[in-house]
C-alpha positions in Angstrom: 17.0 -2.9 50.7 17.1 -5.4 47.8 16.3 -3.8 44.5 13.2 -5.1 42.7 11.2 -3.9 39.8 8.7 -2.5 42.3 11.3 -0.6 44.4 13.7 0.6 41.6 13.5 4.3 40.7 15.0 5.3 37.4 17.5 8.0 38.3 21.1 8.8 37.4 22.1 8.0 41.0 21.9 4.2 41.0 22.4 1.5 38.3 19.7 -1.1 38.1 20.7 -4.7 38.9 20.8 -7.1 36.0 17.6 -8.7 37.2 15.7 -5.4 37.4 17.1 -4.3 34.0 15.9 -7.6 32.5 12.5 -7.1 34.0 12.3 -3.4 32.8 13.3 -4.5 29.3 10.9 -7.4 29.2 8.0 -5.1 30.3 9.0 -2.5 27.7 9.1 -5.2 25.0 5.6 -6.4 26.0 4.2 -2.9 25.9 5.8 -2.3 22.5 4.4 -5.6 21.2 0.9 -4.8 22.4 1.0 -1.3 21.0 2.2 -2.6 17.6 -0.5 -5.2 17.5 -3.2 -2.6 18.3 -1.8 -0.2 15.7 -1.7 -3.0 13.1 -5.3 -4.0 13.8 -6.5 -0.4 13.6 -4.6 0.1 10.3 -6.1 -3.0 8.6 -9.6 -2.2 9.9 -9.3 1.3 8.4 -8.1 -0.2 5.2 -11.1 -2.6 5.1 -13.5 0.4 5.7 -11.9 2.3 2.9 -12.0 -0.7 0.6 -15.7 -1.2 1.3 -16.3 2.5 0.6 -14.5 2.2 -2.7 -16.5 -0.9 -3.7 -19.7 0.8 -2.7 -18.8 3.8 -4.7 -18.9 6.2 -1.8 
């Protein structure tokens, strides 16, 4: 059976093909980028809330 991203199982028994490894790395990078963007948005939203509290004297 040809190894694809859908059929590959991460074990110590079999090395991924270059194609599968590239796809795994691409997906991991996309997940990391999305997570970073969400964390950055949350951080700056919280900073805005705190700044508004400071201006309002709360």
